[in-house]
N, C-alpha and C positions, 0 to 999 in steps of 0.2 A: 192506870192499874187498879185492878180489883179488890177487893177486901181477902178472897182467898189468896191472891197472885203476891200480897202483900206479906200474906202471915208464913207463906211457904218461902218467901225470900229473908225472913227473920229467923226461920227456923231451921238452921244448916247443923250437919252433926258436926261433933268434933276436930278436932286435927286436920284441918283444911290445909293442904300444900298450896305451897306458890305455883303461880304459872311457869314460872321457871322452870321448875322441877316438872310440872306437865309438859311441857315444849321439853326438856333434855330425854324423856323417856318415851314419848310418843310421837313417831313422825307423821302420824295422820293426822292429829293436830297438830303440828308443825304446818305440813301442809296446807291447812284449812286459814292458819293467821297469814302466811305468807300471800294465799289468792282467794276470796272467799268461791265455793266449788260453784255456785249458780251463775256466776260471772262468767263463767267462759263460754258460754253461748254466745257471748258479746265479741268472740276472739274466734269464731266457726272462720270466718272469711280468711283470717291468717293462717288457721291450720290446715283448711281445705289446700291453700297455696302452697305450704309447706309439704304436702302430702305424710299419708299414714304412717309410714316410717320414719319419720321427722318430730313425731310430735314427742314431746317428753313423758316417761309414765307417769310422772305426777300430774298433769293433763288429761291424760287415760284416765285417771282415778277420779277427776272432778267432774269427767263426764259421767260417771254413775248417777251424781246427785242429780244428772237429766235423762234417769234410766236405761243407762247406756253401757250395757260390760263388751267386753271382747268375745267374740263367736269362739267357739272351740272348736278344731283349732285356732290357732291366732294368725289368720290367715290373710287381716286386713279389713273385715267387715264388723258388724255389731250386732248384740241381741239388743231389743228397744221394748223396754216394760211400758205400757199403757197402762196407766192405773184406772179402774174404774170402780167408783165410790159403793159399797154396799153389792158389787154386781149387777149394779141396774144400767141396762144398756137402752137406748133407743134405736129404731131402726135407721135413723139417721146416723146414726154415731156407729153403728156397726155398719152401715154400708163404707162410712168414709174409712174405718179399719179396715174392710176389705179390699178397699181403692188403693190404699197404700200397700198392702200387701199382696196384689198382684203386680202392681207396677215397679216397687221395688224389694219386695221378699219374695217372689219366685212362687207366690199364690199360698203361702202358708202362713199359719199363725197357731199358738198353743195358749189355752187355757190354763192360768196357774193355779193352784190351791188357795191361794189369798186374791182370788179373783180380779186380778189383772189378765189382760193381752197381752202375750210375748211375740214379738215377729223376728226372724231373724234374717242375716244377710244382706243387712242394713248396712249403705256404704258414705263416707265419712259426706262425698263431696253431696249426697241427696238429703243432707239431714235439714238443710234451711228449709226446701219447698215441703218434706215430712211435716216439719215441725207449725208448718205455717198453714196446711191442712187441717193439722189435729185443732190447731186453735179456733179456726175456722168452724168448727165443729162440735166445738166444746167439749174438746179433749185435751188432756194433758200427761206428760210425761214425768213431770217436776215432782221430786221426791219418791220418784220409782226405787233408785237404789240410794246409796249414801247413807249418811249419819241424820237423817229425818222422819217424820211420821210417814211411816210408810201408807200402803193404802189401806182404808179403813171398811172392815170386811162385815158382814153382817150373814142373818137368816139367808139363804138363796130363795124362800119363797115370800120374804117380808112383803105385806101389803095384799098378797093373793091366797093368805092362808087362812083357812076358816079360826085356825087354833092359835093365831095368834091375840096377844094380850091388848095390843094397840100397834098404830103402826109408827115406825120409827125413820122410816126412810126421810122424811124432811130433815130429823136430827143428824142423820149420817150426813146428807147435801150440804147441810149448813157447817158442820164440822168440816168437811173434806174442800168447802171453799175457803174456809179458816186456815187450815195448815197448808194445805198445798202450797207448794211454791212461798210460802211464807218463811221469810230472811229468818226471824227469830226463832221459827221453828227449824230450822236447816242445819243448823250448826249444835246439833245433840251430840253428848258421848257416845251413843252407837244409836242404829237403827231401832224406831219405837212403832212396836204394833198394838193398834188398836182393833176392840169389837163391839160392837151394839147391836143389840136383839131382843126383842119382846117375845122371842120365840121359847113356849113352856117347854121344849124338847132339848133347848140350850145347841142346836144342832151346828152353831158356829163357835163350838171347843173355846169357852171362855176360860178353860181353867188354863190353857197354853199360851195366853196373849200377854203382853205387857198391862194392858190395861183392858177391861172387860167392862161394858154396862150390861146389866142382867136386866132385863125391863121386868116389873113387877107389880102390883097394883098396892097401893098401902092405905087402908082407910079411905077406900073411894079414891083414892089420887093416883095419877100416874107419875110413873119415875123408876129408879133403878136401884139396885143391888150394885157395888161396887167389888172388883178384884181385881188387884195388882202383881206384879212379879211373874207371872208366867214365862214359860220358853222353853225351846227344846235344843236344838244344834249340841254343842259337846257336853253342857252343862244342863241336861233335863230339869225342870223343875215345876210341880205345879203353883197356878196363882193363891194367893193369900184373900180369903172374903175379908174386907173391912167392913164389915156388919156395921153398915151404914145404909139409910135410905136419903136417896139424892132424887128432890121433883125432879121433872123432864125439865122443866124451862130451867133449872140451873147448871144441865149437864154439861152443855160447853164450858161454862168454867172451871167444874170442877175439872174436868180434862186438861185444862190449860194450867191450873194449880198444880195437879199432881207431877206433869211434865216439867214446870219452871221447878217445882222441889227438886228436882233430878238434876237439871242441865243447870243451873245457876252453882253447883259445887263444884270447883276442879277435882274434888278426890276422885271423881266416877269417870275421870278424862285419862285417869293416870296409866289405864291398862286398855289394850283393844279386846280383851278375853270377856266375853259375856260376864261371868263372874264379877271379876275385877270394875268392869264400865258400869256393870248396872247396878250393881250391889244393893240390891232390894231386901237382901236381908238385913242390913243395916238401914236402910231408912225405914222401915216397917217395926224394926226392933226399937229405934229411937222413938219411934212413935211422932214423926214429925210430919206427918199426914194428919195422924188422930190428934194430934192437939188441937188443930183449928176447928177437925170435924166436931169433937165432944164440942167444942164452945160455940159453934153454930147451928148442931142441931141435935145436942143433949143428950136425953137418955138414949136416944136411936142407935147411938153410937153401942152403948151396951148389949141393947134389946131384941133390934131386928137380925132378923133369919133369913138367909136367901130361901128361897123354897129351891127344895129338889126338883130336875128333872123330870118331866112328864114321860111314859113309855109312846114313840112317835111311832101311829097307824100308818104303813105304807102301802103305797100301791105299786105294783111292778110293770112297768112298762116295757113292752120291746120294742122298739124301732131301727127299721131297717132302709138304708139309704146308700146308692150309691157302692152296692156290694160290702158296706161296713154296717156291723149291726154293734148295739150297746146296749146295755140297761141301764135304765133309770130310773127313780123313783118320782110319783107325782104327786101332789099333795091337792087333794080338792081346792077351788075356790069358792069365795063368799056367794057368788052368782052363780047361776047354770050357763051350760055352758063356755066354761071358761076353763083353762085347767094352767098349774103353773108346772114346768120340768124343774128338776134337781139333777145337777152331774158337777160330780167332779169339784164341789163347792162352788159352782158356776150358777148363775141367776139366770134366767130367762122368762119369758110370758109369752103364751099363743093364745089369742080368741078364738075360740070353734075351730081349733085346730084336729085335723085329721088324724093326725102321729097320737095325739094322746087320747080322744074320746075313742078308739076301739079299745 
């Protein structure tokens, strides 16, 4: 266990409830205790044999941990959410998603605001073949829904925007490899959303995430300012700037420690509401997190100020294809002949593209 994780486990808020009280009040926590949600994938043959109508509602909820929700209306099919860390998608992976969509999803897919790709009309008996195809192409739905670390987002033009302070894609991919499908981080009090970027324009909306690592350079060293506690839903709130500088190489350890500080206390599992379960106000007010940051980074706790976002220059490009048109903003690449396209929070990159060079 890391030194940060050890400290976060020692610094818990007062009035910790018993697990008996948690299980009495929270039906989802009872469901997770009865059967770990990720394990539902091993029961797919039995569920398929029983048929959709015979599946207990609790198991339908457990399927959320594999990125599956009821399609609306509930007619026996599912929406499947494929996690694309940082919105970084290779041609091979995009082709694999397209093949699944064409074969099992009526040729349709949608891009979510958190850089996932969602497919619809997925049938229960097709899931084994779909999961096999996803795994063979380095893709996953693990933790796409449920009380997990959700898809980790970033700047849509990370690593191709000449204005970025430094490249965070390696860190995003490292964090995704660590958190996605990790059992230790797949039983959280609620869903947990992380964003990481070194975009000076902060286009990834760090203010509304559970944890945001905001890229900065301090005294010539790459690292991050840290914000925690943001969210939308029924109780919108702006995240709090923790006033610290975290070196790049320690970023993953800090992400783990912050989540550990939250997930290890039963207090945050009493309620399913965002306010009751997350209770970020309580965590930050008691400075549980601040305690070990002050000891590890000393004066930086009080002195570091997160830089304000810059005004972003935008080039508007009109793209027409198959009688459908949309507007998208493009950001120049570091090298000539390359354009990055940003659309609805999604990141793609095209080399020498006629569409973006017009």
